[in-house]
Structure formats: C-alpha cells, structure tokens
N, C-alpha and C positions, 0 to 999 in steps of 0.2 A: 728381458725385452730386447728387441732387435735394435742395435745401434745404427747410426748413420754410416753408410758405405762411402768410403773415400773414393773419389773419382780420380782417374789418371788422364793425362793428356788434356785435350780440349774439352772433354765432357765424359759422360757415362751413359749407358744404354737406358732407355725408358723403362724396360722391364726390370732391371736391377733397382732403378729409382723407385719403382712402384713397390717392390718387395720391402724396401727400407721404410716406406711411408705407410704400408698396409695397416698397421694397428690404429692409425688415426683417420684413414679414409672411410667416409660414410659412417663414422661413429655417431650414434644418436646424441643429441644435445641433452644436457642435464646430468645429474649425478648418476652413478650406477644404480640400476633399479634395486630396490629393497626386496627382501624375500616376500613381503606382502604389505598391504596398508596397515596402519595402526588400527583403524576402524574400517571394516568392510561390510558388505551386504550380500546376502544370499540372492537378492533379486537384482539382476543385471539392469533392470529398468531404472533402479535407483541411481546407478552410475550415469545413465543417460540424462536423468534429471539433474544430476550434479553438474555435468558438462554444460547444460543449458543455463542453469542459474549462475554459474561462474561467468558465462558469456553475457548474460543479461544484467547482472548486478555489479556495477562498476566498483562500488564500495567493498564488496566481498572480495573481488579479485585484488583490489589494492591492499586490503588487510593481509591476504595470503602472501603477496610480494613483500610487504613490510616485515612480517614475522620471519620470512625466509632470509631477507637481507640483514636484518638487525640481530636475529637470534639463531639463525640457521634452522628454523623450524619449518622447513619446506613440507607442505602437505597437511599441516596441522589444521588449517581452516577447513579444508575438505573433509578431514577426519571428523571434526566436530559437527560439521553440517550433516554428515551421514549418521552420526550418533543421535542427532535431533530428528532427522527426517525418516530414516529407515524403520520399518516395522520390526526388524530383527537385527539390530547392529551387532557385529561380531568384533570383539576386541582381541587383537593378536597377543600371543604369549610374549613375554619379555625377550626370550631367546630368538624369536622369529623376526624381530625388527632390526634395522641397521643401527649402528651406533648413534648416528645423527638424529634418529627418531626416538631416542630414549626419553627425552624430556616431553615430547608430545604424547608418548604413550602414558607417561606418569600422569599427565593432566587428564587425558581421556579416561584412564582407569579411576582417577579420583572422582570423576563426575558420574560415570555410568553406574546405574543401580541405586544412586542416592534418592531419597524421597524428593528432593528438590528437582532432580533431573526427570524423575517420573512425572512430576507435576508439569514441568515444562513441556514434556513430550505430548501431553494431552492437547496442546495447541500447535505442535509442530509436525507430528507424524503425518506424512503424506502431503504436507503443505510446503512447497519449495521456498516461498517467500518468508513464511514464518520461521522456518529453520534458518534461513539466511539472517533474518533480523536477530534471532537469538544468538547467533555467533558474533554478529557485529556488536551487540550489546555487551558482550564479554571482552571486547577488544582491549580495554585498559587493564582489566584483570589478567588477561593472558600475557601481556607484556611483563607484568609484575611477577607472575608465576614462572615464566621462562627465565627471568633474571635471577630469581631466587634459586632455581635449580642449577644454574651454572654461572656463578658470578664472574668467572674468568672468560666467558664467552667462547668456549671451545667449539660448540656446534656452529656458531656464526663463522668462526675462522675456517672450519671444515667446509661450510657452504661456499664461502668466498674462494677457497682453494679449488673446489670443483668447478666454480664458474671460470676461474683462471685456466683450468685444464681444458674446459670446453672451448674457450677462446683460442688456446694454443692449438687444439685439434683443428679448429676452423682455419687457422693460419696454414697448417700443413696441407689441408685440402686445397686451399687457394693457390699455394705455391706449386703443388703438383699439377693442378689444372692448367696453370700458366705454362709449365714445362710440356705437358701433353699437347696443349694447343700449338705450341711452337713446332713440335714434331709433325703434327697433322698438316701444318701450313706447308711443309716441305713436299707434300704430295703433288702440288701443282707443278713443282719443278723437277720431280723425280718419278717418272712413270713406273719405274721398277718397284718403288715403294707402294704406289697406288695398286699395282697388280697383286701385292701381297696382302691387301686388306687393310682396314683401319679400325682403330679402337676408339672408345669414348674417353672422356676426361678421367673416368675412374680406372682406366687401364684394362677393363674387362674386354676380352676378345681382341687384344691388340695385334695378334698375328705377327706379321713381319715387322710391324712398328715397334715391337718390343726390343728389337735389335738396333733400332735407330739411335744415334747419338743425340744427347740433349746438350745444348750449349752450356759451357762451364758456369756462367753467371746464374743460370736458372737452376743448375744442380746445387750450387752453393746456397741459393735461397731456400731450396727444399730442405737441405741438410741443417741449415740454421733453424728452420721451423721445427724439424724433428727434434733437435736438441732441446729447444724450448719446451716442446710438448713432453719430452721425457722428464724434464725437471719439474714441470707443472704436475704431471701424474704422480711423481714421487712425493711432492709436497702435499697433494690431496690424500695420498695413502697415509702419510705421516700424521696429517690432521685427523683422519678417521681413527688412527690408532690412539691418538691422544684422547679423543672423546671416549673411546672404549675403555682406556685405562682409568680415566677420571670418573666415569659415571658410577653412581652408587648402585646398590642393589635395587631391584624393581620395587620391592615393598617399601623401602625407606624413602625412595623418591616419591611414591604415591602419598605416603604419610606427610611429607613436607608440604604438599600443596592441597591436601584434602579440604581443609577448612576454607582456604581461598577459593577453591573450585566450587564448593557448595554455595558459598556466598555469591560468586559470579553467576551461577545458574539461577539462583533465586532472584537476583537483580535482572537477569534477562527475562524471566517469567513476568516480573513486574513491568518491565518495559513493553512487552507484548500486550499485556493487559491494558496499559495506559494508552497505547496506540489504538487498540480495538475500541476503547471507551471514547476516544476522540472521534474516530471514524463513525461510530454509532451515533454520537451526539449530533454530528453534522449530517446524519442521514445517508452516509455512504455504506450501502449494503454490501454483503459478502460477494454478491454477483458482480457488482460494479468494481470492487477491489480486484477480483480475479481478472477482470478485463484490462487492468492497468499493467504496464511493464514494471519490472522491479524498481528501476531507477525512478520512474514516474510516480510509483506508489510511495517510495521513500520521500520524494520531494513533497508530495501532498501531505504525508504524515508530519513532516517537519513544519510545514506551513500551518496545519491545523493545531499543532501543539506549541506554536511560538507566538509571541506578542499578544495582542488583544484576543486573537482567536482562541488561544489557550485559556484565557480568563473567562471567555464566554462559554466554553465547552460544558462546564459543570452546570451552569444555569440553564443552558439549552437542554441538557439531558433531563433536568428536573421538570422543566416546562413540558417537555415531550411526554414524560411519564404521566404528569398530571392530566394533560389534555387527552391522552389515550384512555386513561381511566374514566374521564368524564364522558367520552364518546361511547364507551362500553356500557355506561349506565343510561345513556340516552335512548329511550324506546318511545318513539312518537307514534302511538296508535298502530303498533305492528300488526301484521295480518293475522297473527295468532291470538290477538286480544279479543275475546268474546264479551259483548256487553248486553246480550239479551237474545230473544227469539223473535223472528219476524217471518213474513211470508215471501216466497220467492221461488226461483228455479235453479239455484246453485246446488248441483248434486254433490259437490265436494263439501257442503256445509249442512247437509241434512242432519236433523236431530235423530236419535236412535229409533224413535217410534215410527218415523217415516220409512225407515229401512225395512220394517216388517211388510209394508205394502209392496215394496219392490221384491221382496223375497218370496211371498206367497202368490201362486198363480191366480187365485181367486180375486186378489186385490189389485192385480197389475193394471187392469183396465181403468179402475178408479184412480190409481196413481198417475196413469198417463194423462187423464183428463185434468187433474189438478196441476200436473207439470206444465201442460199446455197453457193453462190459465195463470201460471206463476203463483199458485196457491199452496205450494208445499211449505211445511214448517222448516225453516232453516235458522242457523245461528246468525245473529246480527254481529258483524265484525267491523272494527275500525281499522283502517290501514293508511299508510303513508303512500300518497300517489307519486312520490319522488319526482315532482315536477322540477324542471330545470330552474335553478336559482342563479341570480347574478353573482358577480365577483365578490370576493373578500378583499378589501383594500386596507392595508395598514399604513397610516400616516405616522412617521417616526420623527420626533423632534431630535435634531442633531445640532442644537445650539450649544454654545460653550458650556453652559451650566450642566448639560447632560454628561459632560466628560468627567466630572469630578466624583470620586467614589464616596460612599457613605462610610459609617463607622465599621461596616463589615467588609469594606473593600470593593463593593459592587457599585458600578456606575449606573446612572439612569439609562445611558446608551445600551449597556449590556442587558439590562432588564427589558427594555423596549424591543431590542432586536431578537432576544431569545423568545419573547412572546410572539413576535411576528413570525418567526420560523415555526413555532407551534401552530399558528394560524394557517401557515402554508400546508402543514400536515392536515389540518382540519378541512381545508379546501379540497385536497386530494382524496380524502376519505369520504367525501360527500357522495351521495347517489342521486344523479350522476355527478362526477367531479366538477368543481367550480374553478373558474379562473382566479388567480391571485396576483396582486400587485403590491409592491412596496414603494412608497413615496417618501424619500428622506428630505427633510426641510429644515431650514433655519429662518433667515429673513427672506429667503427665496426657496423655491421647490426644485429639487433635482429631477431629471427625467425619470419617469417611473421604471422600476425594474420589474418586468412582467414575467409571470409563470403561467402560460396558457394551459388550460385543462387538457387539451388534446396533444400535448407534447411532454416528453420526459422532463423532469425537474433538472435544471442545469446547476450542477455543483458550483461551477465558476460564478454563476450569477448569485448564488447564496453567499459565497465568500465575498463577492463584491459588495453585497448589501451589508455584510458584517464589517467590512474594512472601511467603507466609505464614511467619512465624517466631515461634512462641509464646514461646521463651525459658524459662528456669527450670532445674530440676534434671533428673535422669535416672531414669526408672523403666521397667523392661522389661515388667512384667506388664500395665499398661493397654493398650498398643498390641497386644500379643499376644492378649489377651482379645478385643479388638475384631476382630482378624484372624480368630480362630476363629469368632466370631459371624457374620462375613460368609460364611465357608466353610460353616458349618452351614446358613445360609439357602440357599446355592447348592446344597448337597447335597440338602436337603429339597425344594427346588423343581425342580431339574433332574437330580438324581441324579449330579452330577459329582464326581469325585474327582481325585486326582493334581494338586492345586494346588501352588503354590510360594510360599513366603514368603521374602522377602529382607530381612534385618534389618540396617540400616546404622547404626552408632553409633561414638562415640569414648569412650564411658564404660562404667561397670560398675554393676550394681545387685544387691541381695540378693533372692533368691527362696526362699520357704520350701518345705519338702519336700512339703506338701500340694498347693500349687499346681503344683509340678513333676510330681507324680503325675497330676494332672488334665490337664496339658499333654501328657504322654506318651499318655494315653488318647485324647485328641482326635486326636493325630497318627495313632494306629493306626486309629481309627474312620474318619477322613476321608482317610487315605492321602496326606497332604501332606508335602512336604519343607520344611525350613527351612535357608536359607543365611545365614551370618553374615559381615558385612563389618566388620572392626575397623579404624577409621581412626586414624592417628596413630602416635606413637612409643612408646606405653606398652604393656606386656605384660599388665597387669591385666585389660583387657576380654576378652581371649581366654578366660580361665578361666570368666568368667560366661557367655560365648556358647556355650562347649562344653557347658554344661548343657542348652541348649535347641535347639542347631542340629545338623544332620547333617554340616555342612561349614562350616569357618570359614577365612576368608582375612584376612590382615593386610596393610593397605595403608599403607606409610610414605611413599612418594613419590606425592603427589596429582597430579603431572603425568603419571603412568604409567597411562593408561586400559587398557592391555593386561594389567595385572595381574589383571583379572577376566575375561579373554577366554574361558577355559574354562568360566566360569559361564554365558555366553551360549550355549555349545554344549550344556550340560547341561540348561538349562531349555527 
C-alpha cells in the first residue's frame, strides 16, 4: 500500500498529494463487498422489494443495524427476508461468502428447507410485510444463535474495524478536499494557474494545478489522515483473518444452530398466525392490510393484540363465526321457494305444460290470449322484497359491574362488545345494508358511535367502541332516549322503520310510568323492536328489561356465544 509522501520545504504539489491519498479517495462506504449474498434471488424484482421494505419498516432496519453492530452480522436480516419472501431463494456455498458472513450463512442454512421454514413460507412468499414480520419475530433467537456461534465476538470486532476504516477513509477525503480547495483559491490571484485549467476536489483533471504547491499545514493534515487510514485498514484485515481462522467448518456451524433455528422459524409462523387471527377478528381484511404502510400495520397489530383488545379478540371471532353461520341459514321466502301453482303472466315461472303451448305453432295463438289475460299457469313463489329497514342499535352497559370477569376470565363488557361487533356485521350484510350505532352507557349515555350504511366501516371507530369504558352506575332511560332520537332522525330523513334495538346489561334500573308510556308510543310510531340481553347470574335485571323489551334472553355462561343464535336469525 502506498505510504505518505514526505513533503519538503513549505509544502508539496497537489498531484503528488493526490497520488498518496488515492487508495482512500472516493472509496465506497462499508466493508469490502463479499463475493455474493448469503441468500440471493434469481428475480431482481425481489431485491427491489427488499430495498422498499427496508425503507418502509423501521423495526426491520433497526434489527439489521443492531445485529451488525452487536454481532458483526451485517446483511443477515436482508438474507433471512429474502429466504422468506423469494420464490426461489439461493443459498451461497460456504466458500463463496466472506469470513464475516459465516455465522449468517450457518443460520440461513439451518433454516432453509426445514419443514418449519416451508410452512412459514406459505404465509410469506411474495408478501413483503409478512416476510418482514417473520424476521422480526426471530430477533431474540437470532441474537442467541449469533452469540453461540462466536462467543468471542470476532465478527463484531471485524465489523467495528471496518467501520473505523470507513471513518478513516472519510477523514482522508476531507483533508484532501481542504488541500485542493486551498489550491483552487489561488486561481483568483494567479492568472497563470487559471490559464492552465482547474481540477475538482478529487484531483481528476487537475491540469497545471497538479504542480501547484499545497501549504505545509494542509499537507501534514492529509498525511496524518493517510497514516490513520493505513492503520485502520490493517486492523480490519487482521480482524477478517481472525474470523477466518476461528470459524468452524460450515457443516458443524449449521449443526450448532439447527435446533434453535427450527424453533425460531416455528415461533415466527405462530406469530404471523396470531396477528392474522387478531386482524380477522376485528374485521381488518387483507385488502385493508395491504393499504397500510409497514410501520402503520405493525402499530395496529400491536394495538389489537395488547390490553383488553387482545382479550376481546377470541370472543369477537367466535361471535362472528356464529352470526355468519346463522345468516347463512336464514332464508326468508327466497325467490327460489315454490309454494304452489297459480295463474299469471310471469314467463320465467311457467309450469312445464305451458311451455308446450309456446313451442307448438298451432297452440301459440291460444297461448298469446291467455298471456294477455294473465291466465297462464305459473309457479307461485314467495320472495323477500328487501325493503329498506331501520338501523340496528346496540346499547351496551359499561357500568363498573361489567368490568369484572367471570370464572372463565370473560367480562360482561367483552361479551357485550363482541356481540355488538357481530351485530355490525349483521347490519352490513343486510340487503340493503342497514345503519348501525353503538351507545355505551352507565348512569349516563355516551355520544353514539355511528356506522352509516353508505360509508366504509371505520376501524378506528370499532376500536374506540371496544376501548371506551365510562364506568359508573346503571340507568336505562338515557341510552334508550338516545336510541329513539337516532331512530326519529332516521325516520324523518329516510322514512325508515323496522329498526332493532339490542339492549345488553347486567343491571337493573327504575323507570317511571310516564317514561314507559312515552317509550311505548315511540315503539308504535317508529315500529322498532327491542331485544334485551341479561348478562350474569342475577334474576333481577330480567324484570326491568321485560318492561321495555319485546324479547329478553338471559345469558349466564359467557363462553356460550350460541345462546343468542336465534337473535341473529330474527334481526
């Protein structure tokens, strides 16, 4: 390697200074490029997707930096992402990778081709986000495996040595740029130099400037930077040699981490399944997930899987499955239901005998007469006219008593809100769709959380409904008054009737006769029904609910979502 050139007199020429600094000028940052990636792809589009997810997913980029800084495993996160995402990931041979990549290759080799990794890839191939989440889920295990492969931390030392060499190279470039800049400044004072041409900071095309003297202090600064860079390069080369001498054979390294790698992959697959289950439980479809950025989707997943939302998820999923099954069984006089034969002119419902009159030329005139008089024999059918119905309104008791879990760990709040979310699905699946509103109450009623039928369901509003818990006592009149006010507005605006109120509580409340009379008048005028759900082991609430509801169900076992199955067929 070229050593620093000693200057004589007041300085040395810019050209000679550039020759001395040449090995470090414009050197790309980072360690010397390896022969190839540990895991690569035959599809160049995969590498473009990798660049995009590394830019979009902050946590993934942070894990890459952490593993590089702490264990010297630069590029391992990218390699494992490609192993999960690419349709045909290619593992480099042991002799093709740089010494610092040996640990990463051992981990990748221990994963690829295992049954666990094949199962994981069913969810990650072609999905940048899922591949990223699978790598993040393995973060703790990756640290353990990297530590076991090199307890002395030699790859980490090598990585740090290369970082120091990069910083030293940057210092050489900055010192030389200062020297070249000082020479260029002389052009204003020396027309002869200007006539000879000028070069850039990198010294390319310096022309006559190459012969210009550089002030001694600037020469000394460049030479000190070169000496430091030489020492840093030597240290990096020594660290690489130590890694190469210390590393075990490829097969032995793979064997060391195979069990841990398979376990990590299995845990990652379980993590992805858990996230998907939470998203599905809250009605976040695949299309909606794809529209979210990686960081935004991760934040949403953490929110749905943490705190009370996580405790609600399983119950929500069970309610949704039950309500979907009940809706599939609900056939209200469908158009295909024949109940007899009558007379009419519906050509699509002709009995087979009438088709003969249409087919034979001799009978067509008689057929035409009977058609004009609506005297053709046709199947009588019953059908659902799908008239617009009013809203479904869930009144959800959020008094303190609803907060405490039963023997199964389920709270009344969780049961009520899971049922309300299933009722929201019910409203959206109606023909035509129905408005939905949730009114959370204790001794007062919170403002209604509304889900208009003509707008997409707001996930944020669903989460707000699940998280909000006013606490306090129990009063029936405020939420029911709020519900009637909503139905009044709907009736006056759209003329809709046949709404349904589902009132879910574990308590009781006094209602005066005057209010009950007003309530009954509203029910008659707006033609809505009110269903009561009494949660818990107490009998007292049922007497209060019977005063206001057409139908009351008592739910003692909160694990039994099918106890209200007939309600989903009735609404």
